[in-house]
BALOBA-1460 file (C-alpha; in Angstrom, 3 decimals):
// residues 389
<rec num="1" residu="m" x="51.193" y="-2.715" z="123.698"/>
<rec num="2" residu="v" x="48.480" y="-4.621" z="121.866"/>
<rec num="3" residu="f" x="44.801" y="-3.744" z="122.290"/>
<rec num="4" residu="a" x="41.801" y="-5.906" z="121.537"/>
<rec num="5" residu="s" x="40.489" y="-5.773" z="118.000"/>
<rec num="6" residu="f" x="37.627" y="-3.449" z="117.148"/>
<rec num="7" residu="s" x="34.239" y="-4.850" z="116.301"/>
<rec num="8" residu="a" x="33.070" y="-5.017" z="112.709"/>
<rec num="9" residu="a" x="31.224" y="-2.199" z="110.942"/>
<rec num="10" residu="n" x="33.250" y="0.568" z="112.539"/>
<rec num="11" residu="p" x="34.217" y="3.512" z="110.359"/>
<rec num="12" residu="l" x="37.789" y="4.706" z="110.675"/>
<rec num="13" residu="k" x="37.904" y="7.747" z="112.930"/>
<rec num="14" residu="v" x="40.210" y="10.402" z="111.468"/>
<rec num="15" residu="y" x="41.749" y="13.328" z="113.325"/>
<rec num="16" residu="i" x="43.852" y="16.119" z="111.843"/>
<rec num="17" residu="l" x="46.587" y="17.853" z="113.840"/>
<rec num="18" residu="a" x="48.250" y="20.911" z="112.304"/>
<rec num="19" residu="g" x="50.428" y="23.875" z="113.215"/>
<rec num="20" residu="q" x="54.018" y="24.969" z="113.672"/>
<rec num="21" residu="s" x="56.912" y="23.960" z="115.950"/>
<rec num="22" residu="n" x="54.905" y="23.139" z="119.067"/>
<rec num="23" residu="m" x="52.610" y="20.910" z="117.050"/>
<rec num="24" residu="e" x="55.789" y="19.293" z="115.762"/>
<rec num="25" residu="g" x="56.846" y="18.858" z="119.388"/>
<rec num="26" residu="h" x="60.298" y="19.321" z="120.917"/>
<rec num="27" residu="a" x="60.003" y="17.224" z="124.076"/>
<rec num="28" residu="k" x="62.793" y="14.649" z="124.112"/>
<rec num="29" residu="l" x="62.052" y="11.165" z="125.367"/>
<rec num="30" residu="s" x="64.686" y="11.714" z="128.057"/>
<rec num="31" residu="s" x="62.214" y="14.043" z="129.804"/>
<rec num="32" residu="f" x="59.604" y="11.281" z="130.323"/>
<rec num="33" residu="d" x="60.713" y="10.410" z="133.872"/>
<rec num="34" residu="h" x="59.843" y="13.905" z="135.039"/>
<rec num="35" residu="i" x="56.150" y="13.167" z="134.363"/>
<rec num="36" residu="g" x="56.260" y="10.573" z="137.133"/>
<rec num="37" residu="m" x="57.655" y="13.042" z="139.679"/>
<rec num="38" residu="d" x="54.239" y="14.660" z="140.053"/>
<rec num="39" residu="p" x="51.420" y="12.519" z="141.518"/>
<rec num="40" residu="k" x="48.934" y="14.423" z="139.326"/>
<rec num="41" residu="t" x="50.658" y="13.410" z="136.076"/>
<rec num="42" residu="a" x="52.156" y="10.045" z="137.074"/>
<rec num="43" residu="p" x="49.030" y="8.250" z="135.729"/>
<rec num="44" residu="i" x="49.691" y="9.800" z="132.308"/>
<rec num="45" residu="l" x="53.202" y="8.320" z="132.291"/>
<rec num="46" residu="k" x="51.736" y="4.884" z="132.993"/>
<rec num="47" residu="e" x="49.630" y="5.239" z="129.850"/>
<rec num="48" residu="m" x="52.681" y="6.310" z="127.851"/>
<rec num="49" residu="r" x="54.864" y="3.363" z="128.842"/>
<rec num="50" residu="g" x="54.411" y="-0.365" z="128.539"/>
<rec num="51" residu="a" x="55.313" y="-3.016" z="131.098"/>
<rec num="52" residu="s" x="58.956" y="-2.969" z="129.986"/>
<rec num="53" residu="g" x="59.219" y="0.780" z="130.484"/>
<rec num="54" residu="e" x="59.432" y="1.498" z="126.762"/>
<rec num="55" residu="p" x="56.972" y="3.875" z="125.035"/>
<rec num="56" residu="v" x="53.761" y="2.102" z="124.083"/>
<rec num="57" residu="e" x="53.009" y="1.316" z="120.467"/>
<rec num="58" residu="l" x="49.298" y="1.401" z="119.709"/>
<rec num="59" residu="e" x="48.228" y="-1.369" z="117.368"/>
<rec num="60" residu="d" x="44.941" y="0.273" z="116.410"/>
<rec num="61" residu="v" x="46.085" y="3.880" z="116.136"/>
<rec num="62" residu="w" x="48.121" y="4.852" z="113.086"/>
<rec num="63" residu="i" x="49.650" y="8.177" z="112.153"/>
<rec num="64" residu="t" x="50.833" y="9.807" z="108.947"/>
<rec num="65" residu="y" x="53.094" y="12.786" z="109.512"/>
<rec num="66" residu="r" x="53.982" y="15.472" z="106.957"/>
<rec num="67" residu="t" x="56.833" y="17.766" z="107.970"/>
<rec num="68" residu="g" x="60.339" y="18.670" z="106.911"/>
<rec num="69" residu="k" x="61.256" y="19.483" z="103.330"/>
<rec num="70" residu="e" x="58.654" y="19.767" z="100.605"/>
<rec num="71" residu="e" x="60.027" y="16.784" z="98.729"/>
<rec num="72" residu="d" x="60.020" y="14.483" z="101.799"/>
<rec num="73" residu="q" x="57.689" y="11.529" z="101.933"/>
<rec num="74" residu="p" x="55.399" y="11.486" z="105.006"/>
<rec num="75" residu="g" x="56.276" y="9.351" z="107.997"/>
<rec num="76" residu="v" x="53.786" y="6.535" z="108.605"/>
<rec num="77" residu="g" x="53.371" y="4.000" z="111.373"/>
<rec num="78" residu="k" x="51.641" y="2.780" z="114.490"/>
<rec num="79" residu="l" x="51.421" y="5.601" z="116.982"/>
<rec num="80" residu="t" x="54.286" y="5.614" z="119.456"/>
<rec num="81" residu="a" x="56.857" y="8.068" z="120.767"/>
<rec num="82" residu="g" x="59.097" y="9.664" z="118.151"/>
<rec num="83" residu="f" x="56.506" y="11.406" z="115.991"/>
<rec num="84" residu="g" x="57.531" y="14.804" z="117.353"/>
<rec num="85" residu="a" x="59.854" y="17.237" z="115.564"/>
<rec num="86" residu="r" x="61.738" y="15.551" z="112.723"/>
<rec num="87" residu="r" x="64.267" y="16.875" z="110.259"/>
<rec num="88" residu="v" x="63.067" y="14.238" z="107.807"/>
<rec num="89" residu="s" x="59.433" y="13.096" z="107.862"/>
<rec num="90" residu="t" x="60.286" y="9.408" z="107.802"/>
<rec num="91" residu="e" x="63.002" y="9.466" z="110.497"/>
<rec num="92" residu="d" x="62.305" y="9.205" z="114.229"/>
<rec num="93" residu="g" x="63.483" y="12.421" z="115.879"/>
<rec num="94" residu="g" x="63.430" y="11.112" z="119.451"/>
<rec num="95" residu="k" x="60.787" y="13.655" z="120.481"/>
<rec num="96" residu="i" x="57.063" y="13.915" z="121.068"/>
<rec num="97" residu="g" x="54.488" y="16.587" z="120.419"/>
<rec num="98" residu="p" x="50.816" y="16.514" z="121.410"/>
<rec num="99" residu="e" x="50.098" y="13.601" z="119.046"/>
<rec num="100" residu="f" x="51.337" y="10.843" z="121.393"/>
<rec num="101" residu="t" x="48.979" y="11.392" z="124.316"/>
<rec num="102" residu="f" x="46.303" y="12.733" z="121.970"/>
<rec num="103" residu="g" x="46.232" y="9.304" z="120.348"/>
<rec num="104" residu="i" x="46.482" y="7.431" z="123.636"/>
<rec num="105" residu="y" x="43.544" y="9.243" z="125.223"/>
<rec num="106" residu="t" x="41.449" y="9.410" z="122.072"/>
<rec num="107" residu="r" x="41.883" y="5.642" z="121.859"/>
<rec num="108" residu="k" x="40.518" y="5.347" z="125.386"/>
<rec num="109" residu="l" x="37.571" y="7.633" z="124.591"/>
<rec num="110" residu="v" x="36.637" y="6.313" z="121.142"/>
<rec num="111" residu="n" x="35.880" y="2.674" z="120.467"/>
<rec num="112" residu="k" x="36.766" y="2.864" z="116.788"/>
<rec num="113" residu="p" x="39.919" y="2.463" z="114.674"/>
<rec num="114" residu="i" x="41.862" y="5.727" z="114.642"/>
<rec num="115" residu="l" x="44.014" y="7.511" z="112.101"/>
<rec num="116" residu="i" x="45.906" y="10.701" z="112.924"/>
<rec num="117" residu="i" x="46.941" y="12.960" z="110.051"/>
<rec num="118" residu="k" x="49.608" y="15.328" z="111.331"/>
<rec num="119" residu="t" x="51.066" y="18.247" z="109.374"/>
<rec num="120" residu="a" x="53.421" y="20.697" z="111.054"/>
<rec num="121" residu="w" x="56.302" y="22.948" z="110.132"/>
<rec num="122" residu="g" x="58.236" y="25.167" z="112.529"/>
<rec num="123" residu="g" x="58.570" y="28.922" z="112.124"/>
<rec num="124" residu="k" x="55.355" y="29.492" z="110.186"/>
<rec num="125" residu="s" x="52.628" y="32.144" z="110.487"/>
<rec num="126" residu="i" x="48.923" y="32.098" z="109.741"/>
<rec num="127" residu="n" x="49.113" y="35.627" z="108.318"/>
<rec num="128" residu="t" x="51.272" y="34.353" z="105.435"/>
<rec num="129" residu="d" x="52.397" y="30.697" z="105.416"/>
<rec num="130" residu="f" x="49.130" y="29.063" z="106.492"/>
<rec num="131" residu="r" x="46.922" y="31.868" z="105.186"/>
<rec num="132" residu="p" x="43.664" y="30.315" z="103.960"/>
<rec num="133" residu="p" x="42.149" y="31.181" z="100.535"/>
<rec num="134" residu="s" x="39.135" y="33.143" z="101.771"/>
<rec num="135" residu="a" x="41.381" y="35.506" z="103.765"/>
<rec num="136" residu="g" x="42.590" y="36.957" z="100.465"/>
<rec num="137" residu="p" x="46.097" y="38.238" z="99.714"/>
<rec num="138" residu="y" x="48.387" y="39.571" z="102.422"/>
<rec num="139" residu="q" x="47.936" y="43.325" z="102.728"/>
<rec num="140" residu="f" x="50.821" y="45.431" z="104.026"/>
<rec num="141" residu="n" x="49.523" y="47.936" z="106.555"/>
<rec num="142" residu="k" x="50.113" y="51.697" z="106.467"/>
<rec num="143" residu="k" x="53.052" y="51.566" z="108.862"/>
<rec num="144" residu="q" x="54.799" y="48.851" z="106.863"/>
<rec num="145" residu="l" x="54.328" y="50.764" z="103.601"/>
<rec num="146" residu="e" x="55.694" y="53.965" z="105.150"/>
<rec num="147" residu="t" x="58.756" y="52.096" z="106.396"/>
<rec num="148" residu="f" x="59.376" y="50.490" z="103.004"/>
<rec num="149" residu="k" x="59.078" y="53.873" z="101.321"/>
<rec num="150" residu="k" x="61.652" y="55.401" z="103.690"/>
<rec num="151" residu="q" x="63.983" y="52.487" z="103.004"/>
<rec num="152" residu="g" x="63.623" y="52.971" z="99.256"/>
<rec num="153" residu="k" x="62.172" y="49.497" z="98.757"/>
<rec num="154" residu="d" x="60.344" y="48.431" z="95.614"/>
<rec num="155" residu="i" x="56.884" y="48.065" z="97.139"/>
<rec num="156" residu="a" x="55.341" y="46.326" z="94.125"/>
<rec num="157" residu="k" x="58.128" y="43.750" z="94.208"/>
<rec num="158" residu="m" x="57.737" y="43.225" z="97.946"/>
<rec num="159" residu="k" x="54.000" y="42.694" z="97.579"/>
<rec num="160" residu="a" x="54.587" y="40.145" z="94.846"/>
<rec num="161" residu="e" x="57.243" y="38.313" z="96.871"/>
<rec num="162" residu="r" x="55.077" y="38.178" z="99.980"/>
<rec num="163" residu="n" x="52.010" y="36.932" z="98.173"/>
<rec num="164" residu="a" x="54.035" y="34.277" z="96.382"/>
<rec num="165" residu="k" x="54.473" y="32.751" z="99.855"/>
<rec num="166" residu="v" x="50.881" y="33.234" z="100.946"/>
<rec num="167" residu="g" x="49.070" y="29.990" z="101.712"/>
<rec num="168" residu="h" x="51.944" y="27.731" z="100.686"/>
<rec num="169" residu="y" x="51.813" y="25.652" z="103.868"/>
<rec num="170" residu="y" x="48.030" y="25.746" z="103.989"/>
<rec num="171" residu="r" x="48.044" y="24.085" z="100.564"/>
<rec num="172" residu="m" x="50.702" y="21.562" z="101.592"/>
<rec num="173" residu="m" x="48.624" y="20.717" z="104.659"/>
<rec num="174" residu="m" x="45.428" y="20.240" z="102.680"/>
<rec num="175" residu="d" x="47.175" y="18.326" z="99.901"/>
<rec num="176" residu="h" x="48.445" y="15.817" z="102.450"/>
<rec num="177" residu="v" x="45.072" y="15.513" z="104.163"/>
<rec num="178" residu="r" x="43.278" y="14.943" z="100.849"/>
<rec num="179" residu="s" x="45.842" y="12.427" z="99.621"/>
<rec num="180" residu="v" x="45.372" y="10.356" z="102.782"/>
<rec num="181" residu="l" x="41.586" y="10.566" z="102.741"/>
<rec num="182" residu="n" x="41.518" y="9.493" z="99.092"/>
<rec num="183" residu="d" x="42.753" y="6.079" z="100.238"/>
<rec num="184" residu="p" x="43.080" y="5.692" z="104.045"/>
<rec num="185" residu="g" x="43.955" y="2.026" z="103.553"/>
<rec num="186" residu="k" x="47.429" y="3.032" z="102.376"/>
<rec num="187" residu="v" x="48.082" y="4.338" z="105.881"/>
<rec num="188" residu="h" x="45.867" y="2.341" z="108.238"/>
<rec num="189" residu="p" x="45.871" y="-1.439" z="107.578"/>
<rec num="190" residu="g" x="42.650" y="-1.815" z="109.559"/>
<rec num="191" residu="y" x="40.708" y="0.437" z="107.212"/>
<rec num="192" residu="n" x="37.658" y="-1.185" z="105.647"/>
<rec num="193" residu="a" x="36.388" y="0.627" z="102.551"/>
<rec num="194" residu="e" x="32.855" y="-0.640" z="103.181"/>
<rec num="195" residu="d" x="32.810" y="0.972" z="106.632"/>
<rec num="196" residu="g" x="34.524" y="4.135" z="105.357"/>
<rec num="197" residu="y" x="35.795" y="6.871" z="107.641"/>
<rec num="198" residu="e" x="34.461" y="9.827" z="109.612"/>
<rec num="199" residu="l" x="36.271" y="12.997" z="110.560"/>
<rec num="200" residu="g" x="36.542" y="13.266" z="114.322"/>
<rec num="201" residu="g" x="38.058" y="16.715" z="114.515"/>
<rec num="202" residu="f" x="40.828" y="19.162" z="113.738"/>
<rec num="203" residu="v" x="43.393" y="20.547" z="116.204"/>
<rec num="204" residu="w" x="45.316" y="23.741" z="115.437"/>
<rec num="205" residu="f" x="48.407" y="24.487" z="117.569"/>
<rec num="206" residu="q" x="50.420" y="27.456" z="116.332"/>
<rec num="207" residu="g" x="51.004" y="31.107" z="117.082"/>
<rec num="208" residu="w" x="54.539" y="32.042" z="118.017"/>
<rec num="209" residu="n" x="55.497" y="33.569" z="114.668"/>
<rec num="210" residu="d" x="52.381" y="35.717" z="114.595"/>
<rec num="211" residu="m" x="52.780" y="36.764" z="118.211"/>
<rec num="212" residu="v" x="56.279" y="38.179" z="117.628"/>
<rec num="213" residu="d" x="55.451" y="39.779" z="114.262"/>
<rec num="214" residu="s" x="55.427" y="43.518" z="114.983"/>
<rec num="215" residu="g" x="55.197" y="44.296" z="111.250"/>
<rec num="216" residu="t" x="51.907" y="42.532" z="110.630"/>
<rec num="217" residu="y" x="50.564" y="43.553" z="114.038"/>
<rec num="218" residu="p" x="51.951" y="47.079" z="114.682"/>
<rec num="219" residu="d" x="49.569" y="47.651" z="117.615"/>
<rec num="220" residu="r" x="50.208" y="44.301" z="119.285"/>
<rec num="221" residu="g" x="50.999" y="45.975" z="122.599"/>
<rec num="222" residu="n" x="47.424" y="47.291" z="122.756"/>
<rec num="223" residu="k" x="44.120" y="45.535" z="123.245"/>
<rec num="224" residu="g" x="42.781" y="44.534" z="119.833"/>
<rec num="225" residu="g" x="46.245" y="44.662" z="118.282"/>
<rec num="226" residu="y" x="45.939" y="41.060" z="117.124"/>
<rec num="227" residu="d" x="42.398" y="41.282" z="115.748"/>
<rec num="228" residu="k" x="43.714" y="40.346" z="112.294"/>
<rec num="229" residu="y" x="44.826" y="36.996" z="113.679"/>
<rec num="230" residu="s" x="41.284" y="36.287" z="114.868"/>
<rec num="231" residu="e" x="39.890" y="37.183" z="111.452"/>
<rec num="232" residu="v" x="42.295" y="34.933" z="109.555"/>
<rec num="233" residu="m" x="41.785" y="32.100" z="112.056"/>
<rec num="234" residu="a" x="38.042" y="32.233" z="111.428"/>
<rec num="235" residu="h" x="38.663" y="32.077" z="107.669"/>
<rec num="236" residu="f" x="40.973" y="29.117" z="108.268"/>
<rec num="237" residu="i" x="38.266" y="27.148" z="110.082"/>
<rec num="238" residu="r" x="35.680" y="27.922" z="107.396"/>
<rec num="239" residu="d" x="38.017" y="26.976" z="104.548"/>
<rec num="240" residu="v" x="39.172" y="23.709" z="106.103"/>
<rec num="241" residu="r" x="35.571" y="22.702" z="106.682"/>
<rec num="242" residu="r" x="34.556" y="23.700" z="103.158"/>
<rec num="243" residu="e" x="37.400" y="21.765" z="101.524"/>
<rec num="244" residu="l" x="36.712" y="18.691" z="103.636"/>
<rec num="245" residu="k" x="32.954" y="19.006" z="103.067"/>
<rec num="246" residu="s" x="32.392" y="18.922" z="106.810"/>
<rec num="247" residu="p" x="30.577" y="22.149" z="107.805"/>
<rec num="248" residu="k" x="30.449" y="21.322" z="111.514"/>
<rec num="249" residu="l" x="33.853" y="19.629" z="111.835"/>
<rec num="250" residu="p" x="34.822" y="19.827" z="115.544"/>
<rec num="251" residu="f" x="37.719" y="22.235" z="115.832"/>
<rec num="252" residu="v" x="40.166" y="22.858" z="118.696"/>
<rec num="253" residu="i" x="42.370" y="25.943" z="118.850"/>
<rec num="254" residu="g" x="45.399" y="25.227" z="121.028"/>
<rec num="255" residu="v" x="46.052" y="28.684" z="122.462"/>
<rec num="256" residu="m" x="49.735" y="29.561" z="122.781"/>
<rec num="257" residu="g" x="50.650" y="29.316" z="126.467"/>
<rec num="258" residu="a" x="54.448" y="29.180" z="126.639"/>
<rec num="259" residu="g" x="55.472" y="30.939" z="129.847"/>
<rec num="260" residu="g" x="52.335" y="29.979" z="131.731"/>
<rec num="261" residu="p" x="49.461" y="32.178" z="132.934"/>
<rec num="262" residu="t" x="50.379" y="35.832" z="132.426"/>
<rec num="263" residu="d" x="49.101" y="36.786" z="135.878"/>
<rec num="264" residu="l" x="51.944" y="34.683" z="137.289"/>
<rec num="265" residu="y" x="54.665" y="36.279" z="135.172"/>
<rec num="266" residu="g" x="57.747" y="37.275" z="137.120"/>
<rec num="267" residu="p" x="60.072" y="40.287" z="136.608"/>
<rec num="268" residu="r" x="61.914" y="38.760" z="133.633"/>
<rec num="269" residu="q" x="58.617" y="38.189" z="131.776"/>
<rec num="270" residu="k" x="56.760" y="41.319" z="132.874"/>
<rec num="271" residu="r" x="57.475" y="43.326" z="129.709"/>
<rec num="272" residu="y" x="55.806" y="40.630" z="127.607"/>
<rec num="273" residu="k" x="52.713" y="40.246" z="129.779"/>
<rec num="274" residu="n" x="50.290" y="42.438" z="127.813"/>
<rec num="275" residu="t" x="51.520" y="41.296" z="124.401"/>
<rec num="276" residu="h" x="51.224" y="37.619" z="125.322"/>
<rec num="277" residu="q" x="47.774" y="38.018" z="126.860"/>
<rec num="278" residu="y" x="46.394" y="40.076" z="123.981"/>
<rec num="279" residu="f" x="47.624" y="37.470" z="121.542"/>
<rec num="280" residu="r" x="46.114" y="34.599" z="123.517"/>
<rec num="281" residu="d" x="42.794" y="36.414" z="123.686"/>
<rec num="282" residu="s" x="42.825" y="36.868" z="119.915"/>
<rec num="283" residu="m" x="43.690" y="33.226" z="119.296"/>
<rec num="284" residu="a" x="40.775" y="32.101" z="121.423"/>
<rec num="285" residu="a" x="38.307" y="34.686" z="120.069"/>
<rec num="286" residu="p" x="36.931" y="32.692" z="117.083"/>
<rec num="287" residu="a" x="35.579" y="30.065" z="119.477"/>
<rec num="288" residu="s" x="33.152" y="32.723" z="120.747"/>
<rec num="289" residu="l" x="31.688" y="33.551" z="117.337"/>
<rec num="290" residu="p" x="27.993" y="32.591" z="117.049"/>
<rec num="291" residu="e" x="28.623" y="30.598" z="113.854"/>
<rec num="292" residu="f" x="31.091" y="28.363" z="115.714"/>
<rec num="293" residu="k" x="29.030" y="27.820" z="118.835"/>
<rec num="294" residu="g" x="29.155" y="24.213" z="119.962"/>
<rec num="295" residu="n" x="31.792" y="23.039" z="117.485"/>
<rec num="296" residu="v" x="34.883" y="25.211" z="118.030"/>
<rec num="297" residu="t" x="36.668" y="25.449" z="121.358"/>
<rec num="298" residu="a" x="39.880" y="26.985" z="122.659"/>
<rec num="299" residu="v" x="42.236" y="25.013" z="124.905"/>
<rec num="300" residu="l" x="44.398" y="27.277" z="127.076"/>
<rec num="301" residu="t" x="47.719" y="25.443" z="127.054"/>
<rec num="302" residu="e" x="49.076" y="27.843" z="129.683"/>
<rec num="303" residu="k" x="47.289" y="25.618" z="132.220"/>
<rec num="304" residu="y" x="49.907" y="22.938" z="131.697"/>
<rec num="305" residu="w" x="52.969" y="25.130" z="132.172"/>
<rec num="306" residu="d" x="55.165" y="23.727" z="134.940"/>
<rec num="307" residu="l" x="56.014" y="26.319" z="137.592"/>
<rec num="308" residu="e" x="58.403" y="23.973" z="139.403"/>
<rec num="309" residu="l" x="60.371" y="23.500" z="136.182"/>
<rec num="310" residu="d" x="60.329" y="27.251" z="135.720"/>
<rec num="311" residu="a" x="61.830" y="27.794" z="139.169"/>
<rec num="312" residu="v" x="64.688" y="25.347" z="138.673"/>
<rec num="313" residu="d" x="65.329" y="26.746" z="135.196"/>
<rec num="314" residu="q" x="65.742" y="30.189" z="136.749"/>
<rec num="315" residu="k" x="68.314" y="28.733" z="139.139"/>
<rec num="316" residu="r" x="70.185" y="27.372" z="136.148"/>
<rec num="317" residu="g" x="70.036" y="30.855" z="134.648"/>
<rec num="318" residu="e" x="71.578" y="32.262" z="137.821"/>
<rec num="319" residu="l" x="74.404" y="29.736" z="137.578"/>
<rec num="320" residu="r" x="75.085" y="30.704" z="133.962"/>
<rec num="321" residu="s" x="75.123" y="34.389" z="134.890"/>
<rec num="322" residu="k" x="77.620" y="33.672" z="137.629"/>
<rec num="323" residu="e" x="79.813" y="31.742" z="135.184"/>
<rec num="324" residu="k" x="79.810" y="34.746" z="132.865"/>
<rec num="325" residu="e" x="80.829" y="37.041" z="135.731"/>
<rec num="326" residu="l" x="83.708" y="34.765" z="136.709"/>
<rec num="327" residu="k" x="84.967" y="34.674" z="133.126"/>
<rec num="328" residu="e" x="84.888" y="38.463" z="133.002"/>
<rec num="329" residu="e" x="86.984" y="38.516" z="136.167"/>
<rec num="330" residu="g" x="89.704" y="36.666" z="134.266"/>
<rec num="331" residu="l" x="89.751" y="33.535" z="136.410"/>
<rec num="332" residu="s" x="91.234" y="30.338" z="135.041"/>
<rec num="333" residu="k" x="89.008" y="27.492" z="133.851"/>
<rec num="334" residu="k" x="89.929" y="25.465" z="136.935"/>
<rec num="335" residu="e" x="89.131" y="28.336" z="139.291"/>
<rec num="336" residu="i" x="85.809" y="28.946" z="137.558"/>
<rec num="337" residu="s" x="84.948" y="25.257" z="137.687"/>
<rec num="338" residu="n" x="85.711" y="25.003" z="141.397"/>
<rec num="339" residu="q" x="83.646" y="28.052" z="142.248"/>
<rec num="340" residu="l" x="80.716" y="26.914" z="140.134"/>
<rec num="341" residu="k" x="80.690" y="23.508" z="141.807"/>
<rec num="342" residu="g" x="80.379" y="25.161" z="145.198"/>
<rec num="343" residu="i" x="77.616" y="27.482" z="144.012"/>
<rec num="344" residu="e" x="75.773" y="24.634" z="142.308"/>
<rec num="345" residu="a" x="75.914" y="22.482" z="145.458"/>
<rec num="346" residu="k" x="74.214" y="25.231" z="147.451"/>
<rec num="347" residu="l" x="71.786" y="26.257" z="144.710"/>
<rec num="348" residu="f" x="70.355" y="22.897" z="143.628"/>
<rec num="349" residu="t" x="68.635" y="20.276" z="145.747"/>
<rec num="350" residu="a" x="68.618" y="16.599" z="144.755"/>
<rec num="351" residu="r" x="65.100" y="17.088" z="143.399"/>
<rec num="352" residu="d" x="66.232" y="20.116" z="141.403"/>
<rec num="353" residu="r" x="68.820" y="17.971" z="139.632"/>
<rec num="354" residu="e" x="66.136" y="15.454" z="138.661"/>
<rec num="355" residu="l" x="63.837" y="18.239" z="137.527"/>
<rec num="356" residu="l" x="66.503" y="19.599" z="135.195"/>
<rec num="357" residu="k" x="66.248" y="16.369" z="133.191"/>
<rec num="358" residu="g" x="62.693" y="17.412" z="132.353"/>
<rec num="359" residu="i" x="63.945" y="20.441" z="130.391"/>
<rec num="360" residu="t" x="65.208" y="19.625" z="126.907"/>
<rec num="361" residu="n" x="64.445" y="22.801" z="124.941"/>
<rec num="362" residu="a" x="63.638" y="26.504" z="125.206"/>
<rec num="363" residu="d" x="60.667" y="28.221" z="126.827"/>
<rec num="364" residu="y" x="59.010" y="28.903" z="123.458"/>
<rec num="365" residu="h" x="58.969" y="25.127" z="122.958"/>
<rec num="366" residu="y" x="57.419" y="24.585" z="126.375"/>
<rec num="367" residu="k" x="60.894" y="23.803" z="127.727"/>
<rec num="368" residu="g" x="60.963" y="20.612" z="125.666"/>
<rec num="369" residu="s" x="59.015" y="19.091" z="128.559"/>
<rec num="370" residu="a" x="57.239" y="15.800" z="127.959"/>
<rec num="371" residu="k" x="55.175" y="16.513" z="131.069"/>
<rec num="372" residu="i" x="53.790" y="19.718" z="129.569"/>
<rec num="373" residu="m" x="53.336" y="18.269" z="126.088"/>
<rec num="374" residu="a" x="51.655" y="15.109" z="127.375"/>
<rec num="375" residu="q" x="49.063" y="17.122" z="129.283"/>
<rec num="376" residu="i" x="48.399" y="19.296" z="126.231"/>
<rec num="377" residu="g" x="47.826" y="16.261" z="123.995"/>
<rec num="378" residu="k" x="45.462" y="14.761" z="126.560"/>
<rec num="379" residu="a" x="43.577" y="18.068" z="126.819"/>
<rec num="380" residu="f" x="43.156" y="18.232" z="123.034"/>
<rec num="381" residu="a" x="41.700" y="14.708" z="122.988"/>
<rec num="382" residu="e" x="39.282" y="15.461" z="125.805"/>
<rec num="383" residu="a" x="38.235" y="18.771" z="124.212"/>
<rec num="384" residu="l" x="37.221" y="17.080" z="120.963"/>
<rec num="385" residu="e" x="35.301" y="14.356" z="122.720"/>
<rec num="386" residu="g" x="33.713" y="17.003" z="124.916"/>
<rec num="387" residu="f" x="31.683" y="18.234" z="121.952"/>
<rec num="388" residu="k" x="29.567" y="15.093" z="122.244"/>
<rec num="389" residu="k" x="28.456" y="15.894" z="125.787"/>
């Protein structure tokens, strides 16, 4: 899809997207059709596809994506689908993260050339991997030290090993951002050095590895158990702004919402309810600090969880449980297959079977749902532009 050219004397608008696996994005393109099954999100799908039905390619929005191995070169190109999770930065992984609809809707909201700098690596924490400089070294807590002592571990060695990892991905992130900003023209062909660039905002979407880290957060099952996350997140915002010389850089915290609103959790999720909610509260907390008033906001991604997908996924879980039972009964493969076909016919409606195509990954990756990820990207774009109102 080709858009009209921008007028002259427009600075390049730059946005930075960073985080772990959900910022990478694990929604396969095969889940796109599901977006159109809901009248509320069908308009988003129309923005994501061109007249031929293929994902749009935005002529005026470019992206540079740093992921994968340390030695990989960043992926660069016009924004389109495929800039989600990648094993190699330069190779299309057939997935999207928030970046696709973030770029689409930012393009609609901002009448300037756009460059997205994306840096994301799965399985990373802010307490160690993305730990910012002003947060200081990682400090093992009393419970961790007692455990190490009982296990006969060399505590000095463990401290050294942990702190050798501290901030590694923060530095990789900032190195990539700085290298791009040193010469944006290497990435965006529409960049005009005379017009320069302006930073439009930073989006942080991370959290899973901290949420499940009972070592760093020994009281995570209690209110305030994740206060350390809030503290480090605040340091992160300050340090990014300091390094980019942008003290009021608009900042969005994408609050982990896999599983949906905790007040809607069912029996299988009930034991995680408090932990998940306490963590979400701590992620969002920095946005309430007086120093960040008016320029940091938290987007609750739980709002975009799909309950209909959840329901059909539970049916699929029931079918798998039944298959396990039949195997334990010693039935032959043919007998199991015949029984499962009968159960499946009763369990799933025609719509259910279409819905299942919208699930391409696990719950912690928002089911690999393009519908969920597309709404999150749109929400991030609108949150940043909302600072202007």
